[in-house]
N, C-alpha and C positions, 0 to 999 in steps of 0.2 A: 742473283738474286733470287730469280727464278727458279735456281735449285733449291734453296731456302723456303722458298713459299710451297715449294708443289707445283703437281702437273696443271692443276687449276688456277687460275689468277682470282681476280676478286670480282672481276664482272662476269667471271662464270658461274663463281659461288652466288651471286644474288640473283641471274638468271636463271639457275638452276631454282629458285626460292619463288619468281613469279614467272607470270605468266608474257609469250611475248607482247608486244605491245603493237609491235608493227612500225615503228618508229626506229632507224639508224642512222649513225652520223658518221660523216666522211672521214676515213682513213681507217676505221674500225675494224676488223672482221665480223664477218656475219654470226651472229649467236643464234644457236637455235635453244630456246629454252626446252627441256624435256616436259612432255606433254606429261597434264598433271592431271588424275583421275578426277573424275566425278563424283560428286555423292554420291549420285545413286549408282555405281559401282562400286564403292564402300562398302565393303559389308558389313552390316548392323553389329553393333554390341549387345549383346544378351543384357536386360536389364538384373539384378540381381534382387529377389525376393528381399521380405523381411524373416524368413526361415535363413535365410542363406547367411543373413549378415547375425543374426543369433548364434547359428553355431559358429561363424567367424568369430565375435567376438567370444563369444566363450572359450574358446581353442586358445584363444590369445591368451587368455584369462590362466588357464590351464597351464597353459608354457612357463607365460610370471610365479604363478604359485611351483612349478616343479623347479626352476631357476633359482625363487626364493628359497623351499629347502633345502637344494645343492648348498647354496650359501652358508645354511643354517648350519646344516651338516659337517662344513668347513671348518665353522667359526666355533663347532663345540671341538672337532676334533684338535685342531689345534689351541684351544685354550683348559677346557675342561677335562679330554683326556689326555692329557699328557702325562708322565709319569712326575712330573713334578706341581702338577696341581692340587686346591686343597680336597677337592672331591677324591680325589684318588686315594691321597695318604690316608684321607680319613675310611672310607667306604672299600677301598682297594680289595683290603685284606680279609674283611666280611664275605662281600663280594665272592671272592676266589674261595670260602672255603661253599659255599652255598653252591658256588659253580663247578664244583668236583662231586662235592654230593649228588648234582641231580646230573652228571656227565654220562650217568648211566642211561637215563632218556635219548641221547643221540644215538643210540643203538636202532630205534625205532623209526627215525628218518630214513630216507630214499640215501642212498649210497652221494649222487650229486648233488645233495641239498647242503648249503652251508650254516654250521645252525645257528651263527648271528640272527641270520636273515629268516631262514622259518620258525621258529620259537615267537619270534614277534605277530609272527601270522596267524599259525595253527591260536597264539594269545588271541589276535584283537577277531580271529570268527568265534571261538570259545563263548567270549563276552555278549556277541551278534546273537549268538543263539540265543543264548539265557535270555536276553532284554523277550526278542522276539515269540519264547516260550512261556513266559513270565504275563507278556500284552494279550497273546489268547488264552493265557486261564484267563487272567480278569475281566475279559470281554465274556466270554461262555458263563461264568459260573458267579460273579461278585457283584454284577451290575445292571440287576433287572429294570424290565421297561417303565419308561417313566409313564404314569397314568394321566392323565389329561382333566383338569376340572369341568362337571357338569352343573349349566345353573335349570336347577329346576324348576316348572311351573309354580306359582303361589298357591301355600296352602294351608297358611294357617290364618285365626281367627283373630280378628282386629278392633280393640275399641277406641272410641275417638275420646278424647283427650279434651279436659278444658280450653285449653291454649290449641288445637284445633289437630293436634298431630295426633298420629293411630299408633298403635302400640301392639303390635304382633305379641300373642301368649299362646300358649300349649299345657292341655291339661291332661291328666295321668289319675287313676284310682277313684274311688268313689265320686260319684254326682253332688251335685252343689247341698241338694234336700237332704242327705245322708252321711256328710263327710263329717265325723268325732272331731278331726284335726285336719287343718289348714295347715299348708306350706307351699312359703311363695319363695325362689330361687331363683336370684340373678345369675346369668353366668360371667365366666372368667373369659381371661384375654384370649380370643381368635376362638369362640362359640357363639353358642347361639341358644334358643329356645329347647332345640334337640335334646339338650345335654341333660339337664334337671339332674334325675342322681344315675350315673348312665348302668344300663344293664338291670335296675330293681324294676325286678317282677310286678304286675298289678293283681295278682293274686296276694300276695304280701302285702299291696298296699289296700284291697280289701281285706284280708285278715283285721288289718292295724285300723281300718276307717278312715282313712289319710287321705286326702284332695292335695295333689302336686300338681301347684301353676309354676309355669316358667313363663318368663316374656324375651324377648329382643331387645336389648340396651338400645337409646337412641343411635341413628345409621347401621345398625346390624339386624342383620338378615331382613323384615319385612318392616320392621319399624320407621318411623322417618326421623331424622336427625333432630338434632337438639343445638337450636342457633346456640343458644351458652350454657350448655348444659354441668351440672355439677354433683355434688354428692348428695346436696340438697334436693335438687331436683331427681336424683335416683331414687329416695325416699318417696318425694310428693307419687312418682309414678308409682309406685307399687301401693301406698295408699289409695290412690286412683283406682290401681286395676284390682284389689281388693272387694272395693265398692260395685266395681261394675262388675265382677262374675259373682255377686253375691254373697261374700264372706261380710257376715253382721258381725259377727264374734273376734277376738283375736286370734290370730295366726301366727306360725312358726317363720321363721327366717331363716334360709340354708345360704350358708356361704364358702364356697369350694375355692383356695386359692389367691387371687389377683380378685376373684367376685367377690369375697369378705369384704371387699372395703363399701363395698352397697350395702351390705349385711349389718355393717357395725353404722351405716348415715341413716341407717335404720330403727336400731337402737338408740340411734342420740337427738333426730328428728320428730318419728312416731313412736314412741315410744308407750303410748296409753293405746296402740294395737298392734300391740310384737306380745307373744303369749310367751317367747323363748327365742333362743339360738342355738343353733347347731351348726360350728364350724369346724371345716377338715381343711387341715394346714393354710390357715387364713393369712393373709400376705397383711401386712402393714408400710409407710412411707420408710422405705428402706433411706430417707436421710430424716425418719424422726430424734428430733434432736434433745429428748426424754432419755434417748438410748446411750448404754454408760459405755466407754470405749471399748469394754472387754466385748460388751454383750454384738457392739459395733463390728470390732476383729470378728468376733465368730462366724458373723454372718457375712460380711463380705468373703471372704476366705472362703467359701464353700461354692461360689459363684464363675462361672467362668470369666476370664479376660473381656472376651466378646459382650455379657449381657451386663457388665460391670460399665462398658463400654455404651451398650443401650437403654443404662439408669442415664448415664454422662448425659447424653445426646438428649433425651427426653426433659431434662431438667435446664440443661445452656439453649441445646439446638436444637428446638423438636421438629424446626421445617426438613432439617437432613431429614426426621425417620422415616423420610417417605423412599427414598433413593431404596432403603433396603428392605421395605416393605413390598416394594415391586420386584423385586428380585427374589423374591420370599414367595411367602404365600398368594400372593396378588401377579404370582406371572404367570398363570393358567394352566400351572403343571402342580403336582400334589409331590409333596418331602413330606422324611421323618418328622415327628415333632419337635425330636430333642436336637436338632440341627436347623430348624427354620425358628425357635423361639429363644436365644438358645437353651439349653438346660442339661446339668450332670446329673446322668443317673447312675442307679445300684443296680445289682442285680437283678431283685424282682419286676422292679419297674419293665430292664432290656426286655424280659422274660416277655411282658404283656405288654408294650409296644409292638412286639414282632408276633402278634396273636394274629388272626385272621380276624375274629369277631372284632377287635380293638381298633385294628387300619380298619377295616369296614364302616366304623361307627365314627373314626376322624375323618376320614374322608368327605362323608356324608355333615359332618359337621361342619366343619373348615368351607365347604360350597353351601353351606347355608348363612354362614357368617359374614362370608363378602361376597354379598348376593351382589351389593351395590355396588362394588366396585371400587370405593372411594377410601382414599386413605385416611382423611378427617376421620373418623368415627376413632380410628385406634391409632393416631397421635392422639386424639382428645382421652383416650382411656391409658395413653402410657405417661401422660403429663398429667391426670388424675393422681395416677399414683405415688409419683414421685414431689407433690406441690404440697402446701395446705390445703388440710382438707377441710380446716374451719373450726373442728373440734379437736380435743386428744383422746387416749384410750382414757386417757385416768377423770374423765367427766362421767365414764359411765358407770363408774364405783358408785356405789349406794353411802351416801353419809347424808349428815344431818344440816341443814340448813335451815340458822334464825335471820329474821330478818329485824336487823339492825342499823337500816340508813335510818339518818337523819334525826331530830331532836325530838319530835314525840315519841317514834322507836324505845329510845332510848330512854323517855322518861316513863311510857307505861313500862317499861321492864324494870322498872325498879324498883314497881305499886305492882306488879302481876305476873302471873307465869308469862315467862317467856313462850311467843308462837313461835313451833319451831317445826319444820317437816323435809320427808326423808327426798334426797333427789341423786341423780342417775338413775339406771336400771336396776329395776326392780325385780324382776324374772331370772328364769334360768339362764345361763349361757355354758354349754359344754362346748369341749374343744376336743376333736383328736387330732393329734398330731404323730406321725410316722418317723422312726427315730433315727431310719437310714434317708430319709427327704434331705437331698441337697438344694433342690428346688425353694423350698420354704425352709431352712434350716431349723431346728430345734432352738436354735437360741433366741427364734423369733417370738417363740412359744413361751421361753422361761422371763422374756423380758415383758410379754402379756401374764402371767403369771404374778409379775413381781406389781403391775398397775392394777393390774384386778382381781386382787388375791381372794374374790368371793366365784369367780367360774373355773368351773371343774374340769380339769387335764385328763384325757384318757391318753398315755403315753402309748406306740406300738411299736414292739419292739419288730428287728429288722423287717417293716413295712417301710413303703419309700411314699412319693410322691401320689402313685396314682393306684399303686396295690391296693390299698382299703377300701376306696371308694369308689374303682372301678367293677364292674364284672365278677362281685363277690356275692354270690347268696347269704352264705354268713355272715359276711361283715354288716348288711343291709338289716339281718333279722337279730343283731346287737345292738346294730342303731336304734332302732325302731324299739326294740327292745327301752334300751337304758331310758327311751327319750318319754316315754310312753308305760312304761310297766309291759303290762300280761294283754296280749291280742285282747277286743273282744267285740271288732269286728263292726261294721257300720250300724249308722242309726237306725229306725225307726221312721219310714217315710211320714214328712212333714205336712201333713195339710195346709199350711198357709206357709209362706214366703212374704217379709219383711225386707225392704231393701232399703239400706241406709243412705241417704244423699250425702254427700260431700259438703264439706263444713261451707255456711252462706249460700246455698245452693236452695230454691225452692224447687224445683225441678231438677230432672233429669236430664246431666250434663255432657251424656255421654253414651255411647248406643252402639252393641254386638251388632261387630257385621262376620258372615261368614265370605271366605273368599273362594275360590273356587277349586277344589281338591285334585291330587297330582292323577 
């Protein structure tokens, strides 16, 4: 039995595991347990740091992936690459022909290299080199340094409106006392009072005796926000501005792109103070219900999908526009105008926006527009464009209205001549439209011509959205010549100035204050 168990009995095995307690029983042989090393005598195990653990983890993963790759290779060799597989039967012949024609390339390989293993490595290295070269080329040439937005010190003159708000404005041209013509220009989306007529020369304004007044819409630039603004309030702001800066006669309104909706409002709500309108690529409500299906289709097909989506958000979910604005022009960095809006441009516009003069103007105008850093005025402007304006463009058409309401007017009309009066906007409306404009397509001007047949449309072949209105001396001369005829210069200095108070006010309800200059 002892031979089966071996040289050591179970008591000896037990004694080898525990220390000697010093207790011995009679009849048992005295067994001395092997002395056990103390903990102090045992060598300390080195603790494994994080780097070793990560290295071991990655090494084990690499081994697993290697084994997985070998397994996939074996599966492919046993199923796909066999002679009776569908892939080999269909592609075996063409691949054999191609490989036979390219077999001469194997002569360029070392003699100890198998072409089956060498060529995939060569192909992979070639693709990797192309990617690296392409990345370096793009980094060096096509990615210009990003410019950051600067906020400049306040520089605008401001008036105090009857409701307590301040409206910032800017003047160009001849002074008030010598102005032969006064122009007031509301700016478009993502713009400011600094826009006006971009690049217009002061000498040209003086030749025609023109005084150009621009202003910041509520919440833009240095103008205070309006708690509940609409197009009617925009027209009243222009009226108060004209009175405050000494425009006692009628003035012209200049509307460009989306800023034209404020010019349309002036024609509707304060027609007695407006001498005429000069519109450049005028925008309307893209959801205008009086547009025909063909006009609607021709308009919407010119716009990028992202712009259509922005109109949809402005109409249905305007609060979501804040996220887009924060990531674009309110991100603190400058960008291209066609990427931020978003716009699709043709050749002439593309050449213009890459000009350093335009870029400098655009950056400064945007910096002034977003001075207050608030998305609310931009959302309000976007919502105004796609919502109900409170009037239709057809309301501006000159028409005869007769008073026939009630029994007495009807009875008076039976025995006397009917009293009628002209309604609508009676003064001239000029519209300039680039035929290559994809921001405000010509189809919109076609609609305006249909509902306002008295408007004079100047179609501009090969001109885009910016190319005719921005930094074009000849174009500006043509515009002023069309509006005012031959240049006659400013008026002689007036000796007296009569200020026209606003309606219902017996004293001055607003004052002009000049902020500190830059």
